[in-house]
Backbone as XML, in Angstrom:
<?xml version="1.0"?>
<chain id="A" units="angstrom">
  <residue number="1" name="MET">
    <atom name="N" x="-110.040" y="-52.421" z="-90.319"/>
    <atom name="CA" x="-109.404" y="-52.659" z="-91.606"/>
    <atom name="C" x="-108.608" y="-53.964" z="-91.606"/>
  </residue>
  <residue number="2" name="GLN">
    <atom name="N" x="-108.024" y="-54.309" z="-90.437"/>
    <atom name="CA" x="-107.239" y="-55.542" z="-90.376"/>
    <atom name="C" x="-108.102" y="-56.769" z="-90.652"/>
  </residue>
  <residue number="3" name="GLY">
    <atom name="N" x="-109.335" y="-56.751" z="-90.171"/>
    <atom name="CA" x="-110.228" y="-57.886" z="-90.393"/>
    <atom name="C" x="-110.496" y="-58.110" z="-91.876"/>
  </residue>
  <residue number="4" name="ILE">
    <atom name="N" x="-110.692" y="-57.034" z="-92.608"/>
    <atom name="CA" x="-110.929" y="-57.137" z="-94.055"/>
    <atom name="C" x="-109.679" y="-57.667" z="-94.749"/>
  </residue>
  <residue number="5" name="LEU">
    <atom name="N" x="-108.527" y="-57.178" z="-94.335"/>
    <atom name="CA" x="-107.271" y="-57.633" z="-94.932"/>
    <atom name="C" x="-107.009" y="-59.103" z="-94.613"/>
  </residue>
  <residue number="6" name="ILE">
    <atom name="N" x="-107.268" y="-59.516" z="-93.385"/>
    <atom name="CA" x="-107.115" y="-60.930" z="-93.023"/>
    <atom name="C" x="-108.075" y="-61.782" z="-93.842"/>
  </residue>
  <residue number="7" name="GLY">
    <atom name="N" x="-109.299" y="-61.329" z="-94.024"/>
    <atom name="CA" x="-110.263" y="-62.057" z="-94.850"/>
    <atom name="C" x="-109.789" y="-62.204" z="-96.278"/>
  </residue>
  <residue number="8" name="PHE">
    <atom name="N" x="-109.273" y="-61.126" z="-96.847"/>
    <atom name="CA" x="-108.771" y="-61.168" z="-98.220"/>
    <atom name="C" x="-107.572" y="-62.105" z="-98.338"/>
  </residue>
  <residue number="9" name="ILE">
    <atom name="N" x="-106.631" y="-61.998" z="-97.408"/>
    <atom name="CA" x="-105.453" y="-62.866" z="-97.447"/>
    <atom name="C" x="-105.858" y="-64.323" z="-97.252"/>
  </residue>
  <residue number="10" name="SER">
    <atom name="N" x="-106.852" y="-64.585" z="-96.425"/>
    <atom name="CA" x="-107.363" y="-65.957" z="-96.252"/>
    <atom name="C" x="-107.887" y="-66.498" z="-97.572"/>
  </residue>
  <residue number="11" name="PHE">
    <atom name="N" x="-108.623" y="-65.666" z="-98.273"/>
    <atom name="CA" x="-109.167" y="-66.037" z="-99.576"/>
    <atom name="C" x="-108.033" y="-66.378" z="-100.545"/>
  </residue>
  <residue number="12" name="VAL">
    <atom name="N" x="-106.979" y="-65.563" z="-100.553"/>
    <atom name="CA" x="-105.833" y="-65.798" z="-101.428"/>
    <atom name="C" x="-105.110" y="-67.088" z="-101.040"/>
  </residue>
  <residue number="13" name="ILE">
    <atom name="N" x="-104.904" y="-67.300" z="-99.741"/>
    <atom name="CA" x="-104.216" y="-68.515" z="-99.275"/>
    <atom name="C" x="-104.984" y="-69.755" z="-99.697"/>
  </residue>
  <residue number="14" name="ILE">
    <atom name="N" x="-106.277" y="-69.748" z="-99.514"/>
    <atom name="CA" x="-107.100" y="-70.900" z="-99.911"/>
    <atom name="C" x="-107.003" y="-71.112" z="-101.416"/>
  </residue>
  <residue number="15" name="GLY">
    <atom name="N" x="-106.996" y="-70.035" z="-102.179"/>
    <atom name="CA" x="-106.865" y="-70.142" z="-103.631"/>
    <atom name="C" x="-105.520" y="-70.705" z="-104.052"/>
  </residue>
  <residue number="16" name="ILE">
    <atom name="N" x="-104.485" y="-70.368" z="-103.320"/>
    <atom name="CA" x="-103.148" y="-70.880" z="-103.634"/>
    <atom name="C" x="-103.052" y="-72.374" z="-103.361"/>
  </residue>
  <residue number="17" name="PHE">
    <atom name="N" x="-103.778" y="-72.854" z="-102.371"/>
    <atom name="CA" x="-103.676" y="-74.261" z="-102.014"/>
    <atom name="C" x="-104.334" y="-75.204" z="-103.021"/>
  </residue>
  <residue number="18" name="HIS">
    <atom name="N" x="-105.256" y="-74.709" z="-103.830"/>
    <atom name="CA" x="-105.859" y="-75.586" z="-104.843"/>
    <atom name="C" x="-104.803" y="-76.125" z="-105.800"/>
  </residue>
  <residue number="19" name="PRO">
    <atom name="N" x="-103.979" y="-75.290" z="-106.425"/>
    <atom name="CA" x="-102.946" y="-75.862" z="-107.304"/>
    <atom name="C" x="-101.861" y="-76.632" z="-106.546"/>
  </residue>
  <residue number="20" name="ILE">
    <atom name="N" x="-101.599" y="-76.270" z="-105.292"/>
    <atom name="CA" x="-100.623" y="-77.032" z="-104.514"/>
    <atom name="C" x="-101.108" y="-78.468" z="-104.358"/>
  </residue>
  <residue number="21" name="VAL">
    <atom name="N" x="-102.384" y="-78.635" z="-104.048"/>
    <atom name="CA" x="-102.951" y="-79.976" z="-103.880"/>
    <atom name="C" x="-102.959" y="-80.738" z="-105.206"/>
  </residue>
  <residue number="22" name="THR">
    <atom name="N" x="-103.435" y="-80.112" z="-106.264"/>
    <atom name="CA" x="-103.530" y="-80.830" z="-107.541"/>
    <atom name="C" x="-102.152" y="-81.192" z="-108.086"/>
  </residue>
  <residue number="23" name="LYS">
    <atom name="N" x="-101.212" y="-80.272" z="-108.028"/>
    <atom name="CA" x="-99.856" y="-80.565" z="-108.517"/>
    <atom name="C" x="-99.137" y="-81.552" z="-107.590"/>
  </residue>
  <residue number="24" name="GLY">
    <atom name="N" x="-99.345" y="-81.414" z="-106.295"/>
    <atom name="CA" x="-98.731" y="-82.344" z="-105.348"/>
    <atom name="C" x="-99.173" y="-83.775" z="-105.597"/>
  </residue>
  <residue number="25" name="GLU">
    <atom name="N" x="-100.471" y="-83.958" z="-105.800"/>
    <atom name="CA" x="-100.982" y="-85.310" z="-106.071"/>
    <atom name="C" x="-100.489" y="-85.792" z="-107.422"/>
  </residue>
  <residue number="26" name="TYR">
    <atom name="N" x="-100.453" y="-84.917" z="-108.406"/>
    <atom name="CA" x="-100.049" y="-85.302" z="-109.758"/>
    <atom name="C" x="-98.597" y="-85.790" z="-109.772"/>
  </residue>
  <residue number="27" name="TYR">
    <atom name="N" x="-97.706" y="-85.043" z="-109.139"/>
    <atom name="CA" x="-96.285" y="-85.378" z="-109.204"/>
    <atom name="C" x="-95.820" y="-86.371" z="-108.139"/>
  </residue>
  <residue number="28" name="PHE">
    <atom name="N" x="-96.478" y="-86.388" z="-106.981"/>
    <atom name="CA" x="-95.977" y="-87.206" z="-105.877"/>
    <atom name="C" x="-96.982" y="-88.204" z="-105.315"/>
  </residue>
  <residue number="29" name="SER">
    <atom name="N" x="-98.202" y="-88.203" z="-105.783"/>
    <atom name="CA" x="-99.319" y="-88.999" z="-105.274"/>
    <atom name="C" x="-99.678" y="-88.520" z="-103.862"/>
  </residue>
  <residue number="30" name="LYS">
    <atom name="N" x="-100.587" y="-89.219" z="-103.242"/>
    <atom name="CA" x="-101.014" y="-88.786" z="-101.904"/>
    <atom name="C" x="-99.950" y="-89.051" z="-100.846"/>
  </residue>
  <residue number="31" name="LYS">
    <atom name="N" x="-98.860" y="-89.700" z="-101.242"/>
    <atom name="CA" x="-97.778" y="-89.991" z="-100.303"/>
    <atom name="C" x="-97.075" y="-88.725" z="-99.812"/>
  </residue>
  <residue number="32" name="ILE">
    <atom name="N" x="-97.417" y="-87.584" z="-100.378"/>
    <atom name="CA" x="-96.814" y="-86.319" z="-99.968"/>
    <atom name="C" x="-97.458" y="-85.758" z="-98.699"/>
  </residue>
  <residue number="33" name="TRP">
    <atom name="N" x="-98.491" y="-86.403" z="-98.193"/>
    <atom name="CA" x="-99.230" y="-85.854" z="-97.064"/>
    <atom name="C" x="-98.379" y="-85.576" z="-95.823"/>
  </residue>
  <residue number="34" name="PRO">
    <atom name="N" x="-97.326" y="-86.361" z="-95.514"/>
    <atom name="CA" x="-96.534" y="-86.012" z="-94.330"/>
    <atom name="C" x="-95.868" y="-84.629" z="-94.433"/>
  </residue>
  <residue number="35" name="LEU">
    <atom name="N" x="-95.492" y="-84.233" z="-95.629"/>
    <atom name="CA" x="-94.932" y="-82.898" z="-95.830"/>
    <atom name="C" x="-95.976" y="-81.833" z="-95.483"/>
  </residue>
  <residue number="36" name="PHE">
    <atom name="N" x="-97.211" y="-82.072" z="-95.865"/>
    <atom name="CA" x="-98.295" y="-81.154" z="-95.543"/>
    <atom name="C" x="-98.493" y="-81.084" z="-94.023"/>
  </residue>
  <residue number="37" name="LEU">
    <atom name="N" x="-98.383" y="-82.221" z="-93.354"/>
    <atom name="CA" x="-98.532" y="-82.270" z="-91.899"/>
    <atom name="C" x="-97.442" y="-81.461" z="-91.214"/>
  </residue>
  <residue number="38" name="VAL">
    <atom name="N" x="-96.205" y="-81.686" z="-91.615"/>
    <atom name="CA" x="-95.081" y="-80.964" z="-91.012"/>
    <atom name="C" x="-95.216" y="-79.462" z="-91.255"/>
  </residue>
  <residue number="39" name="ALA">
    <atom name="N" x="-95.539" y="-79.074" z="-92.475"/>
    <atom name="CA" x="-95.695" y="-77.648" z="-92.790"/>
    <atom name="C" x="-96.807" y="-77.036" z="-91.949"/>
  </residue>
  <residue number="40" name="GLY">
    <atom name="N" x="-97.916" y="-77.743" z="-91.817"/>
    <atom name="CA" x="-99.034" y="-77.236" z="-91.016"/>
    <atom name="C" x="-98.645" y="-77.040" z="-89.564"/>
  </residue>
  <residue number="41" name="ILE">
    <atom name="N" x="-97.959" y="-78.015" z="-88.999"/>
    <atom name="CA" x="-97.533" y="-77.913" z="-87.606"/>
    <atom name="C" x="-96.552" y="-76.750" z="-87.425"/>
  </residue>
  <residue number="42" name="LEU">
    <atom name="N" x="-95.603" y="-76.622" z="-88.351"/>
    <atom name="CA" x="-94.625" y="-75.532" z="-88.249"/>
    <atom name="C" x="-95.299" y="-74.161" z="-88.319"/>
  </residue>
  <residue number="43" name="PHE">
    <atom name="N" x="-96.257" y="-74.007" z="-89.216"/>
    <atom name="CA" x="-96.965" y="-72.733" z="-89.314"/>
    <atom name="C" x="-97.777" y="-72.452" z="-88.054"/>
  </residue>
  <residue number="44" name="LEU">
    <atom name="N" x="-98.369" y="-73.479" z="-87.458"/>
    <atom name="CA" x="-99.139" y="-73.274" z="-86.234"/>
    <atom name="C" x="-98.224" y="-72.925" z="-85.058"/>
  </residue>
  <residue number="45" name="ILE">
    <atom name="N" x="-97.061" y="-73.547" z="-85.004"/>
    <atom name="CA" x="-96.085" y="-73.195" z="-83.965"/>
    <atom name="C" x="-95.649" y="-71.743" z="-84.143"/>
  </residue>
  <residue number="46" name="ALA">
    <atom name="N" x="-95.388" y="-71.353" z="-85.384"/>
    <atom name="CA" x="-95.004" y="-69.964" z="-85.655"/>
    <atom name="C" x="-96.124" y="-69.009" z="-85.247"/>
  </residue>
  <residue number="47" name="ALA">
    <atom name="N" x="-97.377" y="-69.384" z="-85.512"/>
    <atom name="CA" x="-98.515" y="-68.541" z="-85.124"/>
    <atom name="C" x="-98.551" y="-68.363" z="-83.606"/>
  </residue>
  <residue number="48" name="TYR">
    <atom name="N" x="-98.225" y="-69.417" z="-82.894"/>
    <atom name="CA" x="-98.186" y="-69.335" z="-81.434"/>
    <atom name="C" x="-97.102" y="-68.367" z="-80.958"/>
  </residue>
  <residue number="49" name="TYR">
    <atom name="N" x="-95.940" y="-68.466" z="-81.567"/>
    <atom name="CA" x="-94.829" y="-67.623" z="-81.136"/>
    <atom name="C" x="-94.966" y="-66.159" z="-81.553"/>
  </residue>
  <residue number="50" name="PHE">
    <atom name="N" x="-95.767" y="-65.891" z="-82.556"/>
    <atom name="CA" x="-95.987" y="-64.511" z="-82.993"/>
    <atom name="C" x="-97.328" y="-63.980" z="-82.489"/>
  </residue>
  <residue number="51" name="GLN">
    <atom name="N" x="-97.820" y="-64.524" z="-81.382"/>
    <atom name="CA" x="-99.136" y="-64.127" z="-80.904"/>
    <atom name="C" x="-99.212" y="-62.669" z="-80.451"/>
  </residue>
  <residue number="52" name="ASP">
    <atom name="N" x="-98.084" y="-62.021" z="-80.232"/>
    <atom name="CA" x="-98.111" y="-60.597" z="-79.901"/>
    <atom name="C" x="-98.538" y="-59.743" z="-81.097"/>
  </residue>
  <residue number="53" name="ASN">
    <atom name="N" x="-98.279" y="-60.252" z="-82.299"/>
    <atom name="CA" x="-98.692" y="-59.573" z="-83.530"/>
    <atom name="C" x="-99.916" y="-60.320" z="-84.062"/>
  </residue>
  <residue number="54" name="VAL">
    <atom name="N" x="-101.095" y="-59.843" z="-83.729"/>
    <atom name="CA" x="-102.335" y="-60.552" z="-84.049"/>
    <atom name="C" x="-102.486" y="-60.781" z="-85.550"/>
  </residue>
  <residue number="55" name="PHE">
    <atom name="N" x="-102.147" y="-59.790" z="-86.339"/>
    <atom name="CA" x="-102.283" y="-59.914" z="-87.790"/>
    <atom name="C" x="-101.403" y="-61.044" z="-88.326"/>
  </residue>
  <residue number="56" name="LEU">
    <atom name="N" x="-100.123" y="-61.043" z="-87.983"/>
    <atom name="CA" x="-99.203" y="-62.078" z="-88.448"/>
    <atom name="C" x="-99.589" y="-63.445" z="-87.904"/>
  </residue>
  <residue number="57" name="SER">
    <atom name="N" x="-99.960" y="-63.491" z="-86.643"/>
    <atom name="CA" x="-100.370" y="-64.757" z="-86.039"/>
    <atom name="C" x="-101.596" y="-65.335" z="-86.750"/>
  </residue>
  <residue number="58" name="ALA">
    <atom name="N" x="-102.547" y="-64.481" z="-87.101"/>
    <atom name="CA" x="-103.741" y="-64.942" z="-87.810"/>
    <atom name="C" x="-103.386" y="-65.510" z="-89.181"/>
  </residue>
  <residue number="59" name="ILE">
    <atom name="N" x="-102.527" y="-64.808" z="-89.908"/>
    <atom name="CA" x="-102.132" y="-65.280" z="-91.239"/>
    <atom name="C" x="-101.374" y="-66.599" z="-91.136"/>
  </residue>
  <residue number="60" name="LEU">
    <atom name="N" x="-100.457" y="-66.705" z="-90.178"/>
    <atom name="CA" x="-99.719" y="-67.959" z="-89.989"/>
    <atom name="C" x="-100.666" y="-69.092" z="-89.579"/>
  </residue>
  <residue number="61" name="GLY">
    <atom name="N" x="-101.622" y="-68.805" z="-88.714"/>
    <atom name="CA" x="-102.592" y="-69.818" z="-88.294"/>
    <atom name="C" x="-103.476" y="-70.280" z="-89.444"/>
  </residue>
  <residue number="62" name="ILE">
    <atom name="N" x="-103.930" y="-69.358" z="-90.234"/>
    <atom name="CA" x="-104.760" y="-69.704" z="-91.394"/>
    <atom name="C" x="-103.964" y="-70.558" z="-92.372"/>
  </residue>
  <residue number="63" name="THR">
    <atom name="N" x="-102.715" y="-70.177" z="-92.591"/>
    <atom name="CA" x="-101.863" y="-70.957" z="-93.496"/>
    <atom name="C" x="-101.612" y="-72.349" z="-92.926"/>
  </residue>
  <residue number="64" name="GLY">
    <atom name="N" x="-101.351" y="-72.436" z="-91.626"/>
    <atom name="CA" x="-101.126" y="-73.732" z="-90.989"/>
    <atom name="C" x="-102.322" y="-74.658" z="-91.125"/>
  </residue>
  <residue number="65" name="PHE">
    <atom name="N" x="-103.507" y="-74.137" z="-90.845"/>
    <atom name="CA" x="-104.699" y="-74.975" z="-90.974"/>
    <atom name="C" x="-105.017" y="-75.291" z="-92.436"/>
  </residue>
  <residue number="66" name="SER">
    <atom name="N" x="-104.613" y="-74.417" z="-93.348"/>
    <atom name="CA" x="-104.791" y="-74.730" z="-94.771"/>
    <atom name="C" x="-103.915" y="-75.906" z="-95.167"/>
  </residue>
  <residue number="67" name="TRP">
    <atom name="N" x="-102.683" y="-75.943" z="-94.652"/>
    <atom name="CA" x="-101.818" y="-77.109" z="-94.907"/>
    <atom name="C" x="-102.464" y="-78.381" z="-94.359"/>
  </residue>
  <residue number="68" name="LEU">
    <atom name="N" x="-102.990" y="-78.297" z="-93.137"/>
    <atom name="CA" x="-103.598" y="-79.485" z="-92.526"/>
    <atom name="C" x="-104.860" y="-79.916" z="-93.282"/>
  </residue>
  <residue number="69" name="TRP">
    <atom name="N" x="-105.691" y="-78.982" z="-93.675"/>
    <atom name="CA" x="-106.904" y="-79.319" z="-94.432"/>
    <atom name="C" x="-106.536" y="-79.933" z="-95.778"/>
  </residue>
  <residue number="70" name="SER">
    <atom name="N" x="-105.413" y="-79.518" z="-96.332"/>
    <atom name="CA" x="-104.981" y="-80.033" z="-97.630"/>
    <atom name="C" x="-104.618" y="-81.510" z="-97.581"/>
  </residue>
  <residue number="71" name="ILE">
    <atom name="N" x="-104.329" y="-82.030" z="-96.397"/>
    <atom name="CA" x="-104.102" y="-83.483" z="-96.267"/>
    <atom name="C" x="-105.378" y="-84.212" z="-96.690"/>
  </residue>
  <residue number="72" name="HIS">
    <atom name="N" x="-106.495" y="-83.756" z="-96.192"/>
    <atom name="CA" x="-107.785" y="-84.339" z="-96.586"/>
    <atom name="C" x="-108.017" y="-84.149" z="-98.087"/>
  </residue>
  <residue number="73" name="GLU">
    <atom name="N" x="-107.724" y="-82.961" z="-98.568"/>
    <atom name="CA" x="-107.969" y="-82.660" z="-99.974"/>
    <atom name="C" x="-107.078" y="-83.478" z="-100.909"/>
  </residue>
  <residue number="74" name="ILE">
    <atom name="N" x="-105.853" y="-83.755" z="-100.514"/>
    <atom name="CA" x="-104.964" y="-84.526" z="-101.389"/>
    <atom name="C" x="-105.436" y="-85.976" z="-101.483"/>
  </residue>
  <residue number="75" name="ILE">
    <atom name="N" x="-106.011" y="-86.488" z="-100.407"/>
    <atom name="CA" x="-106.592" y="-87.837" z="-100.445"/>
    <atom name="C" x="-107.833" y="-87.833" z="-101.340"/>
  </residue>
  <residue number="76" name="GLU">
    <atom name="N" x="-108.647" y="-86.789" z="-101.214"/>
    <atom name="CA" x="-109.820" y="-86.658" z="-102.082"/>
    <atom name="C" x="-109.405" y="-86.460" z="-103.537"/>
  </residue>
  <residue number="77" name="GLN">
    <atom name="N" x="-108.292" y="-85.775" z="-103.751"/>
    <atom name="CA" x="-107.803" y="-85.533" z="-105.111"/>
    <atom name="C" x="-107.507" y="-86.854" z="-105.814"/>
  </residue>
  <residue number="78" name="GLU">
    <atom name="N" x="-106.970" y="-87.819" z="-105.085"/>
    <atom name="CA" x="-106.709" y="-89.125" z="-105.676"/>
    <atom name="C" x="-108.015" y="-89.742" z="-106.196"/>
  </residue>
  <residue number="79" name="GLU">
    <atom name="N" x="-109.085" y="-89.572" z="-105.449"/>
    <atom name="CA" x="-110.396" y="-90.074" z="-105.884"/>
    <atom name="C" x="-110.887" y="-89.308" z="-107.114"/>
  </residue>
  <residue number="80" name="ARG">
    <atom name="N" x="-110.669" y="-88.021" z="-107.151"/>
    <atom name="CA" x="-111.078" y="-87.217" z="-108.306"/>
    <atom name="C" x="-110.333" y="-87.661" z="-109.564"/>
  </residue>
  <residue number="81" name="VAL">
    <atom name="N" x="-109.061" y="-88.003" z="-109.402"/>
    <atom name="CA" x="-108.272" y="-88.490" z="-110.544"/>
    <atom name="C" x="-108.827" y="-89.828" z="-111.008"/>
  </residue>
  <residue number="82" name="LYS">
    <atom name="N" x="-109.160" y="-90.716" z="-110.073"/>
    <atom name="CA" x="-109.730" y="-92.026" z="-110.442"/>
    <atom name="C" x="-111.048" y="-91.872" z="-111.193"/>
  </residue>
  <residue number="83" name="LYS">
    <atom name="N" x="-111.817" y="-90.841" z="-110.850"/>
    <atom name="CA" x="-113.091" y="-90.585" z="-111.534"/>
    <atom name="C" x="-112.894" y="-89.915" z="-112.884"/>
  </residue>
  <residue number="84" name="GLY">
    <atom name="N" x="-111.659" y="-89.487" z="-113.170"/>
    <atom name="CA" x="-111.380" y="-88.848" z="-114.447"/>
    <atom name="C" x="-111.607" y="-87.347" z="-114.460"/>
  </residue>
  <residue number="85" name="TRP">
    <atom name="N" x="-111.812" y="-86.761" z="-113.297"/>
    <atom name="CA" x="-112.050" y="-85.325" z="-113.219"/>
    <atom name="C" x="-110.764" y="-84.526" z="-113.391"/>
  </residue>
  <residue number="86" name="PHE">
    <atom name="N" x="-109.636" y="-85.142" z="-113.068"/>
    <atom name="CA" x="-108.322" y="-84.516" z="-113.202"/>
    <atom name="C" x="-107.405" y="-85.497" z="-113.906"/>
  </residue>
  <residue number="87" name="PRO">
    <atom name="N" x="-106.374" y="-85.008" z="-114.600"/>
    <atom name="CA" x="-105.487" y="-85.914" z="-115.333"/>
    <atom name="C" x="-104.615" y="-86.756" z="-114.401"/>
  </residue>
  <residue number="88" name="LYS">
    <atom name="N" x="-104.356" y="-87.981" z="-114.844"/>
    <atom name="CA" x="-103.473" y="-88.882" z="-114.115"/>
    <atom name="C" x="-102.087" y="-88.776" z="-114.733"/>
  </residue>
  <residue number="89" name="ARG">
    <atom name="N" x="-101.071" y="-88.817" z="-113.925"/>
    <atom name="CA" x="-99.702" y="-88.768" z="-114.440"/>
    <atom name="C" x="-99.427" y="-90.077" z="-115.164"/>
  </residue>
  <residue number="90" name="PRO">
    <atom name="N" x="-99.085" y="-90.017" z="-116.450"/>
    <atom name="CA" x="-98.972" y="-91.228" z="-117.267"/>
    <atom name="C" x="-97.916" y="-92.224" z="-116.778"/>
  </residue>
  <residue number="91" name="GLU">
    <atom name="N" x="-96.767" y="-91.743" z="-116.307"/>
    <atom name="CA" x="-95.705" y="-92.675" z="-115.946"/>
    <atom name="C" x="-95.828" y="-93.228" z="-114.535"/>
  </residue>
  <residue number="92" name="ARG">
    <atom name="N" x="-96.856" y="-92.852" z="-113.807"/>
    <atom name="CA" x="-97.034" y="-93.366" z="-112.446"/>
    <atom name="C" x="-97.414" y="-94.832" z="-112.488"/>
  </residue>
  <residue number="93" name="LYS">
    <atom name="N" x="-96.728" y="-95.603" z="-111.687"/>
    <atom name="CA" x="-97.057" y="-97.026" z="-111.594"/>
    <atom name="C" x="-98.395" y="-97.171" z="-110.886"/>
  </residue>
  <residue number="94" name="LYS">
    <atom name="N" x="-99.064" y="-98.266" z="-111.192"/>
    <atom name="CA" x="-100.351" y="-98.517" z="-110.559"/>
    <atom name="C" x="-100.169" y="-98.734" z="-109.068"/>
  </residue>
  <residue number="95" name="GLU">
    <atom name="N" x="-100.985" y="-98.074" z="-108.276"/>
    <atom name="CA" x="-100.857" y="-98.190" z="-106.822"/>
    <atom name="C" x="-101.949" y="-99.067" z="-106.267"/>
  </residue>
</chain>
């Protein structure tokens, strides 16, 4: 049963990161990526320290790698905005 629950929570975590990436790029540009890096590292460290609890460690690890993968996605999001697939923040200066 834990495997099914971990799978479901993974699905939810990945779904949550889509708006985090789009809103992060919209409000802060791709310059927010260091925050994603720090969060990812912290979650992975926490996963290491909670390795006695496999369920919690798995969720923390999945969340940590989702933060790290989002660094790539936030850079790609900038390209999606340039293509017109997502709205550009009007008051942002040209970069």
